[in-house]
Residue, then its C-alpha position, 0 to 999 in steps of 0.5 A: m712173423q714173430i716180433h719182439v721189442e726189448d728195451i736195452s736202455s732208455v736210449q737203446k732198443k732191440i727188435t728181434i724178428e723171426i720169419p717163418v720157414e715158408r717165407v724163407n723157402e719162397e724167397i730162396d726159390k725166387a733168388y735162385s730163379a733170378i740167378q739162374k736166368k743170368a748165370k754164366l756157367q761154362g758149358f751152359r747157355p744163360g738160363k739153361a744151367p741146372m738148378q742143382l749146379i746153380k745152388r752149389t755155385y751161388s749159395d753165398a750170393m743167394r744168402d746175401d740177396v735173400m737176407r738183404r731183402l728180408y731185412q728191407q721187407t720186415l725191419y722197417k715194417a716192424m719199427d712202424e708197427h711198434k712205433v719205434e723211431p731209430i736215430d741211427s743205422p741199426v746193428i744187425e745180428s742174425d742166424i745163418l740163413e738156410p733152406g727149411v729153417p725159420f730165419k731169425y735176426s735182431a736189430i739194435f739201434e738208438v732212440m731218443p730218450q723220453i725226457l720228463l722235465n721234473e724241475y726247471t724253475g727255481l734253479t739256483v745259479n751264480k752270476e758274476i758282478y761286472v766290475s769296471k777295470p781301468e787297468s785292462i784299458d791301460a794294458e790294451l793301450k800299452r799293447m797298441q803302443e807296442n805294436m806301433a813302436q819303431l825299432i831304431p838301430l843303435d851304434e856299434g859300441v852299444a851293449i845289449e840290454n833288456g828291451h833291445t831287439v837283436s838280430v843274430d845268426y846262430s847254430i845249435g850242436v848237441v853235446g856228445s853228438p857232433e853230427e847233430n848240428s842245426g846249421a846256421q839260423t837267423a833270428e830277431v830276439e827281444v831280449g827279456s821277453g822270454s821268447m827263446i829257450p831259457g837262458f838264451e836271452e841272458q847270454l846275449l846281455g853285454l854283447k855288442a854288434g859283431d861279437s860272437k859267443e859260444f855257450t851251453l844250455d839245457l835243451p827243452t825237455a822231451g817228456e818221460d825219456v830221461e836221456l833226452n831230458e838231459m841233452k845239452g845244446i852248444f849255441s854259437v851266436t853272432v850279433k848282427e844288429i842291435k835296435r831299441k824300441e821307440l814307443p809312440k806317445l799316447d797322445d791325440e796324434f796316436a789316437q787319430q791313427f785308429g779311426e775317427y778319434d780326435t783325442m785320446e779321450d775319444l779313443r779311451a772312451k770307445m775302448v771302455e765302451y767295447h770292453e764293458k760290452h765284451e765283459l757283459d756279454r761274457i758274463e751273460n754267456e757264462l750265466k747261460e752255461r751255468v743255468i744249463q748245467a743246473l738244468i742238467a743236474k736237476n734232470p738226469l738223463d742218458v744220451p744216445e752215443s751216436m749223438v755224442k759222436r756227432q757232437l764231438e765231430h762238430m766240435l772238432e771241425n769247429l776247432k780245426n777251422r779256428l786253428k786254421s784261421q790262425q795258421m795252426s793245426l790240431e797237431m801243433m796243439g798236441l792233439d789228434t782225433e782220438s785224444f780230442s775225443a777223449r779230452f772233450r767227451d764229457d763236454a760233448i755229453d753235456k752239450v747233447k743233454g743240454g740241447l735235449l732238455l732245452m728242446a723239451l722245455v720249448e715243447k712244454e712251454n710252447i715257446s714259439v718264434s714270431d716274425d718280429d723275432l726273426s727280423a730282430h735276429y736278421e738285424k743282429i747278424a747284419a750289424g747295421n748294414q742295410e745291404m747285408l740285411d737285405r741279402i740275409k732276409a732273401y737268403y733265409t726266405s728262399n732256403q727253408n732248411a737254413k730258416s728252420s735252423i735259425i728258428s731252432e736257434i732262437k727257440e733255444d735262446k728263448a728257452i735259456s732266457y726262460l730258465i734265467d727269468h725263473a731262476v734264483v740268480t745270486e750276483v757274486e764277485a768273480e773271485q768267489l766263482k773261481a773258488a767255487 
């Protein structure tokens, strides 16, 4: 048996195997003998049909059987002999198997790239300087105040102003297409919020409860179709009720509705604490992303397409789950599987590159995980809940695969920390990062 191994690229190999004619003939004879024993041909008892008739009738079945067995018997043995470790299923290219002729086939498959970490210390990265922003706390308090607002019905003679919440019945027709009518619909509109199509809320200003009005507006654009872009809608609106928003006072009583806070000062202090932690976590996570990008830039490598595909599938599944939790879907985002893959392919490639380089760093620097590291990780997941902590420990103790996954995650985190500790980190203003 002749074996030839060829490097197509740093992540793709091709093994070509030629099986001698003697073995081909032997396997063909075995296959036909096995078929003859089971074949049911009209006019012959099982096992008694002449071999010539068996060969004429079952040549395709013989080829499928022999080729499958030859692949199984030779391919993985050849890979083992030449120390080739594929990371995906091979693509087989072969000649047509015929008696009396050597059988030749090739297997093309992907392998892990050989990673040589040339430069991973002294990486230059920027880190955002944390700046306290009281206006962010004020904006969050305003949002909480808005959420706690009450809607107070107004007298019938009051005209609609910006800020009023209005209940309306309305229908939409299309100019020039009287058959296209939406039928009656009901909506609550906060006038001035911009939640309806442009111009709709402005048309309500000055109306009173019980008033009706008809007006024409441009319908939302429909992409490159000029005819659809020029469509106009005829809106028929009847005002049912007008309400004003009454905001609660930002006082101690307001603060007491959000937990164990006696005063507004207590609530604001806790919000400042949460905001600072959130911002510091964000800044740290962005620094981690930058140092990984710097590592990739200094250590270019090819990545297997199969790993990129799996990463895209993982990213897509995560997005679907997040959208589902918000009662949304991929289609509502204007995406499908194909467009998602095209849009986020570069991100997936970078994630695969980063993961491979971090794995190489873990090995090169002998980064390990201690029992204390695992305990700290479990405590972080449990977030101070002792009962939860006990369950987490029991789960990972009994599930070796899950524990191995956690260990890999901790190793990767340690590798990133190593990069940052050995990097040249420059603190800059947020605006400088945006401009970069």
